[in-house]
Backbone as ProteinMPNN parsed JSONL, in Angstrom:
{"seq_chain_A": "MELPEPFLPGAISLLEQLDKKMMVVLRDGKTLVGYLRTIDQFANLVLHNTVERIHVDNYYGDISRGIFLVRGENVVLCGEIDEENRPSNLIQVSVSKILEMQQAKFDQKREENQAKIEAMKARGKLPPIRDPSDILGDDPF", "coords_chain_A": {"N_chain_A": [[0.683, -1.176, 0.079], [0.704, 2.089, -0.946], [1.574, 5.255, 0.38], [-0.185, 8.575, 0.342], [1.851, 11.619, -0.919], [2.799, 14.327, 1.356], [2.64, 12.112, 3.59], [0.722, 12.354, 6.541], [0.442, 11.396, 9.761], [-2.25, 10.823, 12.023], [-3.852, 13.384, 13.654], [-2.747, 15.458, 12.775], [-3.167, 15.396, 10.056], [-5.515, 16.387, 9.493], [-5.114, 19.073, 8.783], [-4.997, 19.498, 6.084], [-7.646, 19.808, 5.66], [-8.594, 22.363, 6.538], [-10.734, 25.205, 6.625], [-12.63, 23.885, 5.181], [-15.78, 22.369, 4.516], [-17.059, 20.412, 7.073], [-18.197, 17.349, 8.575], [-18.876, 16.187, 11.746], [-18.99, 13.694, 14.384], [-19.921, 13.142, 17.527], [-19.04, 11.537, 20.546], [-21.235, 11.446, 22.061], [-23.385, 11.193, 20.329], [-24.194, 13.339, 18.917], [-24.314, 15.208, 15.927], [-22.262, 17.398, 14.262], [-22.042, 19.977, 11.832], [-19.864, 22.1, 10.167], [-17.356, 24.663, 9.413], [-14.261, 23.923, 9.305], [-11.804, 25.584, 11.287], [-9.638, 25.694, 12.785], [-7.184, 23.341, 14.286], [-5.555, 21.145, 16.714], [-2.617, 19.629, 18.277], [-4.022, 17.841, 19.812], [-6.044, 16.922, 18.845], [-8.273, 18.781, 18.948], [-11.0, 20.764, 17.638], [-11.921, 23.569, 16.192], [-15.174, 24.814, 14.847], [-16.614, 26.718, 12.612], [-19.643, 28.623, 11.796], [-21.461, 26.575, 12.733], [-23.696, 24.033, 12.641], [-26.068, 21.922, 14.252], [-27.105, 18.781, 13.29], [-29.653, 16.93, 13.403], [-31.031, 13.749, 12.731], [-33.685, 11.685, 11.963], [-34.99, 8.827, 10.845], [-35.804, 9.231, 7.381], [-35.423, 11.885, 7.42], [-34.434, 15.195, 8.372], [-32.975, 17.924, 10.265], [-31.616, 21.13, 11.113], [-30.058, 23.046, 13.576], [-28.785, 25.847, 14.392], [-25.544, 26.583, 15.529], [-23.495, 28.321, 15.768], [-20.216, 29.252, 16.622], [-18.161, 26.579, 17.562], [-16.447, 24.674, 19.916], [-14.715, 21.773, 19.831], [-13.548, 19.284, 22.062], [-11.151, 16.846, 21.412], [-11.015, 14.432, 22.274], [-13.667, 13.658, 22.182], [-14.457, 13.497, 19.709], [-15.689, 10.942, 17.328], [-15.864, 10.496, 14.521], [-14.913, 12.413, 11.918], [-15.104, 14.329, 8.894], [-14.821, 15.465, 5.374], [-17.546, 17.205, 4.028], [-19.828, 17.039, 1.449], [-22.127, 19.032, -0.014], [-23.325, 19.206, -2.278], [-23.668, 16.754, -3.28], [-25.382, 15.523, -1.906], [-27.512, 12.949, -0.267], [-30.464, 12.074, -2.306], [-32.606, 11.039, -0.996], [-32.83, 12.325, 1.456], [-34.91, 14.565, 3.481], [-35.338, 17.923, 4.306], [-36.431, 19.191, 7.101], [-38.293, 21.661, 9.399], [-36.809, 23.001, 12.484], [-38.351, 22.613, 15.031], [-40.007, 20.733, 14.031], [-38.702, 18.508, 13.544], [-37.534, 17.985, 16.188], [-39.841, 17.304, 17.477], [-40.118, 14.727, 15.833], [-37.843, 13.506, 16.671], [-38.509, 13.154, 19.573], [-40.797, 11.616, 19.418], [-39.951, 9.24, 18.193], [-38.091, 8.586, 20.282], [-39.854, 8.16, 22.464], [-41.366, 6.07, 21.407], [-39.378, 4.098, 21.341], [-38.639, 3.832, 24.148], [-41.223, 2.781, 24.878], [-41.153, 0.083, 23.404], [-38.833, -0.942, 24.787], [-40.074, -1.238, 27.317], [-41.986, -2.603, 26.911], [-40.263, -5.024, 26.184], [-38.932, -5.733, 28.763], [-41.191, -6.216, 30.334], [-41.944, -8.59, 29.219], [-39.915, -10.361, 29.67], [-39.941, -10.382, 32.418], [-42.387, -11.878, 32.779], [-41.577, -14.171, 31.967], [-40.266, -14.732, 34.061], [-37.316, -14.097, 34.226], [-35.204, -11.46, 34.853], [-34.523, -8.033, 34.093], [-31.887, -6.54, 32.256], [-29.514, -5.04, 34.237], [-29.119, -1.572, 34.367], [-26.279, 0.406, 33.811], [-25.021, 2.197, 36.282], [-23.063, 4.342, 35.509], [-23.944, 5.427, 33.295], [-24.032, 8.304, 31.496], [-25.922, 9.347, 29.836], [-28.566, 8.391, 30.255], [-31.752, 7.736, 30.243], [-33.294, 10.038, 28.894], [-32.667, 11.747, 25.897], [-32.143, 14.329, 25.7]], "CA_chain_A": [[-0.014, -0.159, -0.091], [1.462, 3.356, -1.161], [0.823, 6.482, 1.002], [0.133, 9.996, -0.351], [2.998, 12.198, -0.323], [3.442, 13.83, 2.257], [1.872, 11.312, 4.517], [0.71, 13.034, 8.118], [-0.479, 10.55, 10.669], [-3.017, 11.285, 13.272], [-4.797, 14.586, 13.859], [-2.347, 16.55, 12.026], [-3.727, 15.035, 8.63], [-6.712, 17.306, 9.144], [-4.618, 20.298, 8.348], [-5.482, 19.742, 4.637], [-9.321, 20.251, 5.575], [-8.982, 23.574, 7.105], [-11.652, 25.954, 5.79], [-13.675, 23.094, 4.42], [-17.011, 21.904, 5.521], [-16.857, 18.942, 7.859], [-19.25, 16.724, 9.62], [-18.321, 15.654, 12.961], [-19.925, 12.818, 15.054], [-19.355, 12.753, 18.661], [-19.413, 10.334, 21.459], [-22.769, 11.506, 22.887], [-24.369, 10.823, 19.124], [-24.662, 14.517, 18.1], [-23.718, 15.469, 14.794], [-22.307, 18.736, 13.892], [-21.565, 20.31, 10.664], [-19.391, 23.532, 10.085], [-16.261, 24.82, 8.558], [-13.045, 23.733, 10.286], [-11.109, 26.571, 11.324], [-8.168, 25.231, 13.278], [-6.914, 22.218, 15.016], [-4.268, 21.118, 17.453], [-2.02, 18.356, 18.369], [-4.858, 16.989, 20.77], [-7.271, 16.847, 17.864], [-9.415, 19.702, 19.172], [-11.302, 21.441, 16.638], [-12.931, 24.754, 16.217], [-15.8, 24.894, 13.827], [-17.462, 28.017, 12.464], [-20.748, 28.441, 11.134], [-22.1, 25.089, 12.847], [-25.062, 23.633, 12.956], [-26.31, 20.34, 14.947], [-27.779, 18.151, 12.477], [-30.658, 15.859, 13.616], [-31.665, 12.81, 11.742], [-34.691, 10.727, 12.101], [-35.456, 8.286, 9.421], [-35.396, 10.038, 6.119], [-35.747, 13.559, 7.708], [-33.332, 15.809, 9.033], [-33.131, 19.234, 10.679], [-30.45, 21.877, 11.344], [-30.158, 23.66, 14.654], [-27.831, 26.612, 14.254], [-25.008, 26.716, 16.941], [-22.337, 29.443, 15.614], [-18.75, 28.677, 16.715], [-18.045, 25.414, 18.382], [-14.85, 24.143, 19.951], [-14.956, 20.272, 20.366], [-12.425, 18.385, 22.499], [-10.402, 15.73, 20.533], [-11.308, 12.867, 22.799], [-15.168, 13.348, 22.048], [-14.728, 13.005, 18.339], [-15.686, 9.686, 16.792], [-15.894, 10.465, 13.059], [-14.625, 13.627, 11.311], [-14.699, 14.124, 7.422], [-15.515, 16.625, 4.646], [-18.936, 17.094, 3.642], [-20.081, 17.716, -0.051], [-23.262, 19.384, 0.181], [-23.843, 19.23, -3.842], [-23.886, 15.408, -3.816], [-26.244, 14.925, -0.759], [-28.403, 11.859, -0.981], [-31.831, 12.446, -2.604], [-33.771, 10.533, -0.297], [-33.165, 12.998, 2.789], [-35.859, 15.735, 3.385], [-35.216, 18.817, 5.487], [-37.732, 19.751, 7.802], [-37.94, 22.736, 10.493], [-36.273, 22.304, 13.851], [-39.701, 22.288, 15.743], [-40.761, 19.301, 13.505], [-37.485, 17.261, 13.783], [-37.597, 17.879, 17.477], [-41.007, 16.516, 17.372], [-40.191, 13.351, 15.387], [-36.955, 12.668, 17.619], [-39.168, 12.935, 20.605], [-41.993, 10.445, 19.257], [-39.225, 8.175, 18.015], [-37.649, 8.09, 21.473], [-41.047, 7.53, 23.256], [-41.526, 4.667, 20.573], [-38.172, 2.999, 21.765], [-38.944, 3.443, 25.396], [-42.191, 1.861, 24.887], [-40.694, -1.337, 23.024], [-38.08, -1.429, 25.732], [-40.595, -1.61, 28.435], [-42.647, -4.198, 26.559], [-39.462, -6.546, 26.587], [-38.876, -5.888, 30.029], [-42.704, -6.925, 30.823], [-42.265, -10.172, 28.44], [-38.811, -11.103, 30.341], [-40.511, -10.397, 34.007], [-43.686, -12.517, 32.64], [-41.102, -15.562, 31.886], [-39.487, -15.098, 35.163], [-36.065, -13.269, 33.815], [-34.879, -10.327, 35.154], [-34.15, -7.339, 33.146], [-30.553, -6.231, 32.21], [-29.162, -4.013, 35.205], [-28.522, -0.644, 33.9], [-24.794, 0.856, 34.232], [-25.172, 3.71, 36.767], [-22.219, 5.522, 35.013], [-24.478, 6.026, 31.908], [-24.266, 9.628, 31.726], [-26.934, 9.895, 29.109], [-29.669, 7.935, 30.879], [-33.071, 7.596, 29.151], [-33.741, 11.015, 28.009], [-31.616, 12.471, 25.041], [-32.15, 16.102, 25.755]], "C_chain_A": [[0.783, 1.279, -0.064], [0.633, 4.299, -0.398], [1.0, 7.748, 0.197], [1.365, 10.494, -0.012], [2.559, 13.828, 0.173], [2.414, 13.254, 3.214], [2.129, 11.971, 6.124], [-0.053, 12.25, 8.722], [-1.194, 11.346, 11.408], [-3.909, 12.651, 12.875], [-4.126, 15.575, 12.781], [-2.829, 16.506, 10.546], [-5.119, 15.982, 8.41], [-6.291, 18.716, 8.847], [-5.024, 20.655, 6.851], [-6.934, 20.139, 4.653], [-9.556, 21.509, 6.165], [-9.647, 24.364, 5.896], [-12.474, 25.219, 4.879], [-14.733, 22.882, 5.369], [-17.002, 20.571, 5.886], [-18.218, 18.657, 8.704], [-18.363, 15.905, 10.674], [-19.342, 14.967, 13.643], [-19.179, 12.693, 16.375], [-19.798, 11.95, 19.264], [-20.675, 10.314, 21.999], [-23.701, 11.438, 21.728], [-24.486, 12.016, 18.483], [-23.812, 14.676, 16.783], [-23.675, 16.931, 14.325], [-21.626, 18.856, 12.281], [-21.302, 21.694, 10.509], [-18.098, 23.476, 9.354], [-15.11, 24.771, 9.706], [-12.301, 24.812, 10.168], [-9.766, 26.431, 11.847], [-8.181, 23.873, 14.214], [-5.479, 22.093, 15.677], [-3.724, 19.859, 17.664], [-2.966, 17.502, 19.311], [-6.285, 16.635, 19.933], [-8.708, 17.617, 18.232], [-9.59, 20.523, 18.104], [-12.094, 22.458, 16.96], [-13.712, 24.688, 14.762], [-16.526, 26.054, 13.83], [-18.377, 27.626, 11.507], [-21.697, 27.212, 11.443], [-23.356, 25.086, 13.134], [-25.186, 22.111, 13.488], [-27.485, 19.843, 13.882], [-28.405, 17.017, 13.154], [-31.308, 15.047, 12.661], [-32.557, 11.723, 12.497], [-35.336, 10.303, 10.769], [-34.916, 8.918, 8.197], [-35.238, 11.704, 6.246], [-34.527, 13.968, 8.43], [-33.346, 17.359, 9.321], [-31.983, 19.857, 11.247], [-30.673, 23.108, 12.581], [-28.799, 24.682, 14.615], [-27.121, 26.957, 15.709], [-23.931, 27.623, 16.936], [-20.907, 28.851, 15.902], [-18.641, 27.811, 17.782], [-16.551, 24.936, 18.681], [-15.381, 22.54, 20.482], [-13.542, 19.75, 20.76], [-12.187, 17.253, 21.519], [-10.96, 14.595, 21.08], [-12.804, 12.758, 22.518], [-15.448, 13.169, 20.706], [-14.826, 11.651, 17.919], [-15.317, 9.655, 15.33], [-15.873, 12.094, 12.586], [-14.308, 13.295, 9.823], [-15.455, 15.217, 6.793], [-16.5, 16.121, 4.222], [-19.304, 17.731, 2.244], [-21.634, 18.062, -0.006], [-24.358, 19.475, -1.273], [-24.293, 17.688, -3.919], [-24.438, 14.685, -2.584], [-27.191, 13.857, -1.23], [-30.053, 12.269, -0.968], [-32.779, 12.226, -1.875], [-33.851, 11.276, 1.159], [-34.067, 14.284, 2.731], [-35.564, 16.46, 4.742], [-36.354, 19.346, 6.053], [-37.334, 21.011, 9.15], [-37.496, 22.107, 11.882], [-37.387, 22.055, 14.78], [-40.154, 20.8, 15.305], [-39.856, 18.419, 13.918], [-37.315, 16.944, 15.174], [-38.613, 16.849, 17.936], [-40.909, 15.078, 17.184], [-38.964, 12.699, 16.221], [-37.677, 12.086, 19.091], [-40.118, 11.737, 20.389], [-41.025, 9.385, 18.962], [-38.551, 7.542, 19.236], [-38.703, 7.345, 22.476], [-41.151, 6.226, 22.761], [-40.598, 3.569, 20.979], [-38.189, 2.808, 23.212], [-40.102, 2.52, 25.56], [-41.898, 0.059, 24.668], [-39.858, -1.766, 24.098], [-38.928, -2.0, 26.816], [-41.358, -2.856, 28.301], [-41.705, -5.525, 26.761], [-39.471, -6.863, 27.926], [-40.066, -6.682, 30.926], [-42.595, -8.502, 30.523], [-40.894, -10.737, 29.396], [-39.385, -11.494, 31.732], [-41.673, -11.662, 33.86], [-42.808, -14.01, 32.542], [-40.046, -15.849, 33.083], [-37.699, -14.577, 35.079], [-36.345, -12.028, 34.298], [-34.285, -9.125, 34.108], [-32.816, -6.916, 33.175], [-30.505, -5.156, 33.345], [-28.37, -2.754, 34.211], [-27.014, -0.145, 34.617], [-25.053, 2.108, 35.036], [-24.223, 4.835, 36.441], [-22.779, 5.864, 33.795], [-24.717, 7.364, 32.131], [-25.375, 10.152, 30.83], [-28.368, 9.428, 29.517], [-30.698, 7.526, 29.806], [-33.475, 8.613, 28.453], [-32.464, 11.62, 27.122], [-31.645, 13.695, 24.991], [-31.534, 16.359, 26.778]], "O_chain_A": [[1.489, 1.511, 0.917], [-0.598, 4.309, -0.393], [2.001, 8.014, -0.469], [2.003, 10.055, 0.945], [1.989, 14.523, -0.667], [1.433, 13.908, 3.569], [3.191, 12.083, 6.736], [-1.241, 12.23, 8.402], [-0.885, 12.532, 11.518], [-4.537, 12.77, 11.823], [-4.779, 16.333, 12.063], [-2.869, 17.547, 9.89], [-5.632, 16.212, 7.315], [-7.188, 19.539, 8.663], [-5.311, 21.786, 6.459], [-7.401, 20.769, 3.704], [-10.735, 21.821, 6.338], [-9.36, 24.309, 4.7], [-12.992, 25.762, 3.904], [-14.725, 23.09, 6.583], [-16.942, 19.66, 5.059], [-18.996, 19.427, 9.267], [-17.402, 15.173, 10.437], [-20.49, 15.412, 13.623], [-18.034, 12.242, 16.43], [-20.851, 11.418, 18.914], [-21.197, 9.268, 22.383], [-24.884, 11.615, 22.018], [-24.919, 11.904, 17.337], [-22.665, 14.233, 16.719], [-24.673, 17.598, 14.05], [-20.907, 18.026, 11.725], [-22.208, 22.516, 10.65], [-17.733, 22.463, 8.757], [-15.09, 25.434, 10.743], [-12.025, 25.167, 9.022], [-8.826, 27.043, 11.341], [-9.205, 23.489, 14.779], [-4.484, 22.727, 15.327], [-4.368, 18.908, 17.221], [-2.562, 16.364, 19.548], [-7.328, 16.177, 20.4], [-9.849, 17.255, 17.948], [-8.615, 21.038, 17.556], [-12.908, 22.378, 17.88], [-13.096, 24.546, 13.705], [-17.059, 26.463, 14.862], [-18.25, 26.745, 10.657], [-22.557, 26.844, 10.643], [-24.009, 25.932, 13.744], [-24.409, 21.233, 13.112], [-28.553, 20.429, 13.71], [-27.658, 16.1, 13.496], [-32.074, 15.532, 11.829], [-32.173, 11.044, 13.449], [-35.937, 10.967, 9.925], [-33.711, 9.105, 8.026], [-34.993, 12.514, 5.352], [-33.749, 13.195, 8.988], [-33.819, 18.037, 8.408], [-31.271, 19.119, 11.929], [-31.477, 24.018, 12.378], [-27.725, 24.127, 14.846], [-27.687, 27.403, 16.707], [-23.351, 27.807, 18.006], [-20.581, 27.862, 15.245], [-18.984, 28.185, 18.904], [-15.663, 24.845, 17.833], [-16.239, 22.288, 21.328], [-12.572, 19.762, 20.002], [-13.132, 16.808, 20.867], [-11.405, 13.742, 20.312], [-13.234, 11.61, 22.637], [-16.552, 12.729, 20.386], [-13.801, 11.038, 18.219], [-14.498, 8.824, 14.937], [-16.773, 12.87, 12.909], [-13.567, 12.386, 9.449], [-16.404, 15.813, 7.301], [-16.629, 14.919, 3.986], [-19.041, 18.912, 2.019], [-22.361, 17.07, 0.046], [-25.567, 19.692, -1.36], [-25.269, 17.414, -4.618], [-24.104, 13.549, -2.247], [-27.621, 13.827, -2.383], [-30.717, 12.647, -0.003], [-33.782, 12.938, -1.883], [-34.73, 10.963, 1.962], [-33.838, 15.049, 1.795], [-35.526, 15.964, 5.869], [-37.196, 19.943, 5.381], [-36.228, 21.123, 9.679], [-37.772, 20.975, 12.28], [-37.217, 21.013, 15.412], [-40.557, 19.918, 16.063], [-40.211, 17.519, 14.68], [-36.987, 15.8, 15.488], [-38.373, 15.828, 18.581], [-41.379, 14.257, 17.973], [-39.006, 11.493, 16.466], [-37.496, 10.979, 19.599], [-40.158, 10.883, 21.275], [-41.303, 8.376, 19.61], [-38.401, 6.325, 19.35], [-38.51, 6.3, 23.098], [-41.052, 5.268, 23.527], [-40.9, 2.376, 20.981], [-37.8, 1.721, 23.638], [-40.006, 1.549, 26.311], [-42.238, -0.88, 25.387], [-40.022, -2.928, 24.468], [-38.646, -3.108, 27.272], [-41.454, -3.807, 29.078], [-42.027, -6.616, 27.233], [-39.874, -7.942, 28.36], [-39.925, -7.469, 31.862], [-42.983, -9.416, 31.25], [-41.139, -11.851, 29.86], [-39.349, -12.644, 32.168], [-41.824, -12.392, 34.84], [-43.361, -14.991, 33.039], [-39.249, -16.785, 33.152], [-36.979, -14.809, 36.049], [-37.457, -11.505, 34.24], [-33.488, -9.539, 33.266], [-32.406, -6.885, 34.335], [-31.456, -4.375, 33.4], [-27.359, -2.915, 33.526], [-26.744, -0.336, 35.803], [-25.317, 3.117, 34.381], [-24.362, 5.983, 36.864], [-22.119, 6.653, 33.12], [-25.591, 7.667, 32.942], [-25.776, 11.303, 31.005], [-29.322, 10.089, 29.107], [-30.427, 7.063, 28.697], [-34.03, 8.372, 27.381], [-31.398, 11.915, 27.664], [-31.051, 14.212, 24.045], [-31.356, 17.529, 27.114]]}, "name": "protein", "num_of_chains": 1, "seq": "MELPEPFLPGAISLLEQLDKKMMVVLRDGKTLVGYLRTIDQFANLVLHNTVERIHVDNYYGDISRGIFLVRGENVVLCGEIDEENRPSNLIQVSVSKILEMQQAKFDQKREENQAKIEAMKARGKLPPIRDPSDILGDDPF"}
């Protein structure tokens, strides 16, 4: 396997992406889209004109966030985004609509999990014990 010239390993490879539109997925599941303005040796990112993008099925909504500083250890995925070649099956909706849809999806998942727990109890099995260190808990907001 040949490496492109010059090959920059690790976070420094993002220097080539400065001033380009980037999508960043964080450990807590949030998706940010903004222009990469700077990066340091710890992969800390500064995004400008940032929006938080929420996806529910084939719908998405953007919440404006402005300038965003992201600590490098919270980045799961980071890549350049091409707005012109966006998948055609995605439909943009208003912020209030996407938040409604997200809450409905969350409520549906909670009800399904509750039904599974009830079915396990009916069979004499205990539900799995939740990890108390789970910082997200049941509420995504």
